[in-house]
Structures are given as structure tokens and as C-alpha cells.
N, C-alpha and C positions, 0 to 999 in steps of 0.2 A: 821279574826278568820278560815273561811272557808279554807282558802287558807292553813293554817300552819296546820291546821286538816289534810286535803286533800295529803300535803305532807310535814310531818316532816324532819326538818332540810332544810328547806328552808331560802334561804338568801335575806339579803334585796332587792338586785337589780332584784333578780327573783321577789319578791312581788312586786316591782314596777311595771313589766310588766305584770304580771298575776293581778293586779288588776285597773291599768291603772291608780293609784292616783299620783299626785306631788311627788315630794320629802319630801316636807316640812311637807304634811299632813300626806304622810306614817310616817315621823319621830314622827310627833306627838301622832299618831295611837297608835304605836309599843310602845312609852313610857310610855301611859296610861297602855295598856296592862302589858306591864312589871311590873310596879309599882302597879297594881292590881293583879299580881302575877298571871294572866289568861291563862300565856304562860310562857313557858322554855325559856331561852335567855342564850347559851353558847358562849362564846367568845375566840377566841382560838388566841395566839400570836398576840392578838391585829391587826390583819390581817383582821381574817375571824368571822363572828357573824352569827349563825344560830338560826331558830327561832323553837320551838317544841310544842306541843300540853303536858297538865298535864299528858297525857295518855301513854307518854312514858319516860321508866325508863333511867336512866342513861347507865345503857349498851346496850341497844337499840340504844339511841343516839351516842355512840361509833362507834357502826356497821353501822348506818344509816351516820355517816361523813366519813368513808372510801369506803363504799358501790357508795357514789354521786360524789367519782373522778374515773374516766375512768379506770385509770390502776390498782390501788386498788380495784374497784369493778369487773374490770375483773379477776384480781386475786384469789378471793372470789368468783367468781361464780365457774372459774374453779375448786377450791377446793372444793365448793359444790358438782360438778359431778364425777371427780374423787378421791374425797376423800384425797389420799397423791398426790404428785408432789415433784418432784428436783426440783432446782433451774434452770437448764437448760430448762427441759419440760415448768414450767413457761415462763421464756424468752422469747422461740420458739413459744409458744402460745397468749403470749401477744404483740410480735412485737415490744418490746422496748428495749432501750440498758440496757447492763449489769449495767451499774451504777444504771439507772432511777428503773429496778428492784430491785436493791439491797436497793435503796432509800426505797420504799413503801413496800417491805418487812420488812426492818428493823422497821419502823413503826407500822406496822401488829402486830410484834414477841411484842416490847415495850407495846404495848395496850391489851395485851393479847391475841386477837383476833385468832393468829394462833399461834401454835407450831411448833418446830422443834426436826427431830431427834439431838441426841448428838453427831455430827462429824463437827465441825465447820472447821478443818484444811481443808477437803474437800469439797467445794460448790460444786461441780458438783452431788457429792453423797449423800447430804443433804437431807433430806425431809422436807417436811411442811404440815401440815394439819388444818384444822381449830379446835379451843381448845371447841367451844362447838357451833358445826355442828344444835341444833335445836335451839339455840336462833338465829343465824342468819338466817335460814332458815323462822322463825316466822316472823323476823325483814324485812323481804324483803317481805312477805307476805301483813303485816300491810301498806309498804309504794308506792305509785304511781310514776312511775319516767315517765320525758317528754323527755325519750330517743326514 
């Protein structure tokens, strides 16, 4: 519970490393915590499972999911610092390929974490900003990173 509380959105493998438990013991205890509704378990696309304490809201968990991804986290951090950025600025600062940055921006837009100016035909001039800067900043203060 302490690991989940101290690191909301932690994944199974990260919990194994943090606790030192064998896989069977970890699976057993997580199953009990989930069944007793002492933790929130979010499963994404049948690939990723993240564990949250009950104090984390759905909106906050969405933000945490993206912050924990290095590229998306870098995009969010940049938007906190600069308020608005063009696609070109994001790509240059993040240092990833066009398609990678586009993929992350698309997911951030779909989730409602960021919004954009309404000029989709001119990607380089389109600007992006956080939809709720206060939510993102508040959420970032709640979590710890192992970076």
C-alpha cells in the first residue's frame, strides 16, 4: 500500500522491484487489495495495468498515465513552462521524430489534457496548451518520480 500511495500509477513490474516480493506473492496481495477496494486498478488496452491509492481522482490518474510516459511527460512539462507551444517547438524540444510527437499529441488531445488552436491544416502554426494547467500542476505535486 505504501508503494502505491507514494507512487500513484505504479505498474506491476515496478511494484515487484520496489517491494522485492516474488511474483506469486505480489499477485496474491494485489488481488486482495483490488477485491477489497483498497486500491484503484486501471487496465489499458489489456497491456498496461496501473495501481492508484483511493485519494487519486480519475482526472488525476489520466494525467499521471501521461506524465509517466517520457515523451508525453516532456510535452506536458514544456507546456507548463511555456503555456503555449507550436508543434515545431514541441518536436524540437522533445527531440523525437515527427510521427512520435504527433502520436503523443493525438493521445493528449483525445484524453482532454491538452487543447489546440483551430488550424489543423497548418500543423507547424498550430499551438497547443494545457486544458487545465492547475489540475496538471496539482497532480504533479502529488506524485513522486523515479527519474
